[in-house]
VEXGUDO-264424 format. One line per field, with one value per residue (C-alpha): residue number from 1; x negated, y negated, z negated. Coordinates in nm, 3 decimals, padded with zeros to 5 digits. Layout:
BEGIN
seq	[NUM  ...] $
east	[X  ...] $
north	[Y  ...] $
up	[Z  ...] $
//
This chain:
BEGIN
seq	[1  2  3  4  5  6  7  8  9  10  11  12  13  14  15  16  17  18  19  20  21  22  23  24  25  26  27  28  29  30  31  32  33  34  35  36  37  38  39  40  41  42  43  44  45  46  47  48  49  50  51  52  53  54  55  56  57  58  59  60  61  62  63  64  65  66  67  68  69  70  71  72  73  74  75  76  77  78  79  80  81  82  83  84  85  86  87  88  89  90  91  92  93  94  95  96  97  98  99  100  101  102  103  104  105  106  107  108  109  110  111  112  113  114  115  116  117  118  119  120  121  122  123  124  125  126  127  128  129  130  131  132  133  134  135  136  137  138  139  140  141  142  143  144  145  146  147  148  149  150  151  152  153  154  155  156  157  158  159  160  161  162  163  164  165  166  167  168  169  170  171  172  173  174  175  176  177  178  179  180  181  182  183  184  185  186  187  188  189  190  191  192  193  194  195  196  197  198  199  200  201  202  203  204  205  206  207  208  209  210  211  212  213  214  215  216  217  218  219  220  221  222  223  224  225  226  227  228  229  230  231  232  233  234  235  236  237  238  239  240  241  242  243  244  245  246  247  248  249  250  251  252  253  254  255  256  257  258  259  260  261  262  263  264  265  266  267  268  269  270  271  272  273  274  275  276  277  278  279  280  281  282  283  284  285  286  287  288  289  290  291  292  293  294  295] $
east	[-13.218  -13.078  -12.996  -12.791  -12.609  -12.537  -12.399  -12.187  -12.040  -11.982  -11.804  -11.576  -11.499  -11.407  -11.196  -11.004  -10.950  -10.830  -10.589  -10.463  -10.387  -10.205  -09.989  -09.904  -09.806  -09.580  -09.427  -09.536  -09.683  -09.608  -09.401  -09.296  -08.971  -08.742  -08.534  -08.837  -09.033  -08.959  -09.046  -09.047  -09.298  -09.507  -09.517  -09.625  -09.895  -10.030  -10.034  -10.204  -10.467  -10.518  -10.528  -10.669  -10.967  -11.059  -11.029  -11.206  -11.495  -11.488  -11.492  -11.792  -11.972  -12.219  -12.314  -12.353  -12.582  -12.798  -12.843  -12.870  -13.072  -13.283  -13.160  -13.341  -13.143  -13.342  -13.323  -13.437  -13.747  -13.867  -14.085  -13.785  -13.660  -13.648  -13.425  -13.186  -13.164  -13.093  -12.808  -12.663  -12.681  -12.501  -12.246  -12.157  -12.106  -11.874  -11.667  -11.769  -11.744  -11.931  -12.268  -12.331  -12.590  -12.896  -13.093  -13.396  -13.464  -13.777  -13.722  -13.909  -13.584  -13.467  -13.135  -12.909  -12.556  -12.285  -12.071  -11.853  -11.483  -11.436  -11.604  -11.676  -11.810  -12.031  -12.383  -12.605  -12.890  -13.188  -13.454  -13.824  -13.859  -13.630  -13.824  -14.151  -14.033  -13.819  -13.913  -13.740  -13.472  -13.387  -13.358  -13.130  -12.907  -12.879  -12.802  -12.532  -12.373  -12.363  -12.230  -11.957  -11.858  -11.820  -11.638  -11.396  -11.312  -11.414  -11.493  -11.141  -10.960  -11.162  -11.073  -10.708  -10.710  -10.889  -10.645  -10.338  -10.484  -10.574  -10.221  -10.062  -10.284  -10.207  -09.832  -09.806  -10.039  -09.842  -09.507  -09.650  -09.820  -09.493  -09.313  -09.588  -09.620  -09.242  -09.248  -09.522  -09.326  -09.197  -08.828  -08.904  -09.021  -08.707  -08.601  -08.936  -09.117  -09.424  -09.739  -09.933  -10.266  -10.151  -09.997  -10.320  -10.538  -10.312  -10.316  -10.698  -10.718  -10.458  -10.629  -10.950  -10.788  -10.555  -10.834  -11.053  -10.766  -10.700  -11.067  -11.069  -10.823  -11.065  -11.362  -11.180  -11.132  -11.496  -11.609  -11.365  -11.507  -11.860  -11.762  -11.589  -11.895  -12.121  -11.893  -11.885  -12.262  -12.304  -12.081  -12.292  -12.646  -12.599  -12.534  -12.901  -13.020  -12.745  -12.831  -13.203  -13.127  -12.927  -13.194  -13.456  -13.233  -13.200  -13.577  -13.583  -13.279  -13.452  -13.609  -13.280  -13.108  -13.389  -13.348  -13.028  -12.718  -12.488  -12.469  -12.355  -12.090  -12.362  -12.581  -12.613  -12.657  -12.536  -12.581  -12.327  -12.226  -12.068  -11.769  -11.773  -11.432  -11.592  -11.867  -11.866  -12.046  -12.020  -12.337  -12.581  -12.550  -12.175  -12.225  -12.486  -12.266  -11.967  -12.168  -12.309  -11.964  -11.802  -11.747] $
north	[-25.149  -25.363  -25.047  -24.913  -25.242  -25.257  -24.902  -24.976  -25.288  -25.108  -24.822  -25.061  -25.259  -24.937  -24.824  -25.151  -25.157  -24.794  -24.839  -25.165  -24.988  -24.706  -24.951  -25.144  -24.819  -24.742  -25.089  -25.192  -25.542  -25.635  -25.549  -25.890  -26.029  -26.319  -26.073  -25.936  -25.614  -25.371  -25.056  -24.830  -25.052  -25.085  -24.707  -24.654  -24.922  -24.773  -24.419  -24.522  -24.731  -24.491  -24.167  -24.319  -24.475  -24.150  -23.931  -24.172  -24.177  -23.797  -23.770  -24.005  -23.847  -23.633  -23.916  -24.159  -23.941  -23.859  -24.227  -24.367  -24.087  -23.987  -23.627  -23.428  -23.135  -22.811  -22.490  -22.132  -22.183  -22.495  -22.552  -22.492  -22.187  -21.974  -22.234  -22.236  -21.857  -21.846  -22.093  -21.897  -21.566  -21.718  -21.891  -21.557  -21.405  -21.697  -21.625  -21.936  -21.861  -22.160  -22.199  -22.525  -22.770  -22.755  -23.071  -23.181  -23.535  -23.684  -23.770  -23.691  -23.624  -23.266  -23.277  -23.113  -23.176  -23.055  -23.282  -23.272  -23.266  -22.886  -22.557  -22.499  -22.852  -22.893  -23.007  -22.869  -23.108  -23.048  -23.288  -23.219  -23.270  -22.975  -22.751  -22.845  -22.806  -22.492  -22.132  -21.917  -21.774  -22.118  -22.269  -21.984  -22.055  -22.423  -22.336  -22.093  -22.366  -22.609  -22.345  -22.271  -22.639  -22.611  -22.276  -22.404  -22.710  -22.930  -23.229  -23.225  -23.171  -23.443  -23.682  -23.582  -23.640  -23.973  -24.075  -23.999  -24.188  -24.484  -24.496  -24.474  -24.754  -24.978  -24.915  -24.985  -25.286  -25.462  -25.407  -25.530  -25.828  -25.934  -25.918  -26.109  -26.382  -26.425  -26.461  -26.725  -26.948  -27.280  -27.368  -27.594  -27.292  -27.082  -27.118  -27.004  -26.675  -26.625  -26.811  -26.590  -26.690  -26.614  -26.286  -26.191  -26.268  -26.067  -25.775  -25.777  -25.773  -25.497  -25.289  -25.297  -25.232  -24.955  -24.806  -24.775  -24.625  -24.369  -24.279  -24.001  -23.805  -23.796  -23.732  -23.440  -23.276  -23.344  -23.164  -22.879  -22.821  -22.801  -22.511  -22.346  -22.393  -22.246  -21.943  -21.911  -21.944  -21.670  -21.437  -21.497  -21.458  -21.328  -21.487  -21.472  -21.682  -21.935  -21.969  -22.000  -22.274  -22.469  -22.420  -22.552  -22.851  -22.916  -22.939  -23.187  -23.388  -23.717  -23.714  -23.623  -23.925  -24.172  -24.447  -24.569  -24.369  -24.482  -24.123  -23.989  -23.759  -23.581  -23.512  -23.149  -23.250  -23.510  -23.608  -23.747  -24.096  -24.368  -24.140  -23.787  -23.832  -24.076  -23.830  -23.659  -23.352  -23.150  -23.135  -22.865  -22.702  -22.658  -22.524  -22.273  -22.164  -22.121  -21.891  -21.687  -21.623  -21.545  -21.191] $
up	[-17.666  -17.384  -17.188  -17.478  -17.522  -17.148  -17.144  -17.452  -17.290  -16.960  -17.135  -17.319  -17.003  -16.822  -17.117  -17.137  -16.759  -16.751  -17.041  -16.889  -16.561  -16.741  -16.936  -16.618  -16.445  -16.741  -16.710  -17.059  -17.088  -17.448  -17.754  -17.892  -17.753  -17.840  -18.043  -18.233  -18.188  -17.907  -18.100  -17.796  -17.614  -17.930  -17.975  -17.613  -17.641  -17.963  -17.827  -17.503  -17.681  -17.971  -17.775  -17.457  -17.631  -17.806  -17.498  -17.263  -17.510  -17.516  -17.136  -17.121  -17.417  -17.222  -16.990  -17.279  -17.491  -17.191  -17.119  -17.471  -17.633  -17.336  -17.335  -17.067  -16.926  -16.920  -16.717  -16.765  -16.551  -16.730  -17.038  -17.267  -17.080  -17.397  -17.563  -17.266  -17.263  -17.637  -17.601  -17.309  -17.499  -17.798  -17.570  -17.410  -17.756  -17.831  -17.520  -17.327  -16.956  -16.813  -16.979  -17.169  -17.050  -17.273  -17.339  -17.536  -17.652  -17.802  -18.169  -18.492  -18.678  -18.722  -18.542  -18.286  -18.166  -17.932  -17.720  -17.410  -17.321  -17.342  -17.426  -17.057  -17.006  -17.309  -17.388  -17.661  -17.736  -17.964  -18.089  -18.041  -18.417  -18.484  -18.245  -18.417  -18.776  -18.757  -18.687  -18.426  -18.656  -18.799  -18.451  -18.351  -18.651  -18.556  -18.194  -18.306  -18.519  -18.225  -17.983  -18.238  -18.226  -17.848  -17.861  -18.127  -17.919  -18.210  -17.989  -17.841  -18.170  -18.342  -18.058  -18.097  -18.473  -18.431  -18.156  -18.366  -18.662  -18.440  -18.295  -18.640  -18.776  -18.477  -18.503  -18.876  -18.871  -18.596  -18.765  -19.097  -18.929  -18.767  -19.102  -19.283  -19.018  -19.022  -19.400  -19.374  -19.136  -19.265  -19.245  -18.948  -18.754  -18.804  -18.442  -18.316  -18.339  -18.554  -18.448  -18.203  -18.361  -18.715  -18.603  -18.421  -18.726  -18.956  -18.709  -18.706  -19.086  -19.117  -18.846  -19.050  -19.387  -19.268  -19.057  -19.366  -19.566  -19.291  -19.244  -19.509  -19.293  -19.001  -19.231  -19.395  -19.057  -18.968  -19.284  -19.222  -18.872  -19.016  -19.239  -18.943  -18.720  -18.990  -19.010  -18.631  -18.607  -18.869  -18.664  -18.352  -18.493  -18.846  -19.183  -19.289  -18.993  -19.050  -19.419  -19.344  -19.093  -19.352  -19.617  -19.376  -19.302  -19.674  -19.699  -19.411  -19.522  -19.591  -19.245  -19.081  -19.232  -19.165  -18.908  -18.745  -18.830  -18.549  -18.424  -18.762  -18.615  -18.417  -18.720  -18.825  -19.185  -19.429  -19.790  -20.033  -19.931  -20.147  -20.171  -20.036  -19.878  -19.633  -19.536  -19.195  -19.332  -19.653  -19.858  -19.751  -20.094  -20.040  -19.687  -19.803  -20.095  -19.863  -19.637  -19.924  -20.069  -19.732  -19.614] $
//
């Protein structure tokens, strides 16, 4: 646990330091002036923080999952050589020129995920629980789904969507916070700007509220990419194997969702949450139906 916390803190320190350096190089140190908001500076700050945070996380994603989840990279001559060869065969069918890293991590849950900054720098990781519970055809369907994520560039596009949403939320919340804090000033404060502490507190509240309101946009794209990865996986190994893999996952769904869910975006399955628009994955029934009705 302490290792995970340490890596999380280190990642955030590096992210803050990197973004701070970029903003200094751009000559942007703040957006509030005596005359009010400098909208150009605010826009640059929001874009750098919003996009920068998402893409730094993406660039560190392979390293982070290896460290936090104990993913062990495999090769064709090792105990999981057949798994590595299957991934490489599917990756070639998908048009990937540099073969993905293939990893296995020890976990009873039936799970797999793809991560990495690009199709040619990706990692396909599989849990030992999945390898125990699924037969060869079902495993192949899951691998095809994850390779499709890598081939489609889903990790990059999701980071881009999240970055744009983050930047938009930051931009709007800071403009709204400035207006609200100005409106809350007493007459005695008319010659001074809004209180920095009040402005900061309002910004924090608006970041949370607007972030929650914008979340369905990111979740919609996440669900869309799952359908696309299912379709891609079916084209690589056949629709029947892809459907069997999803049906097997449906049978294991309770086990998949057991335990901590802080890696929700890496799950290969999902069930209906409080509201489906906040779910990262479509229901398995919908995914299976989409494949059965596809040509």
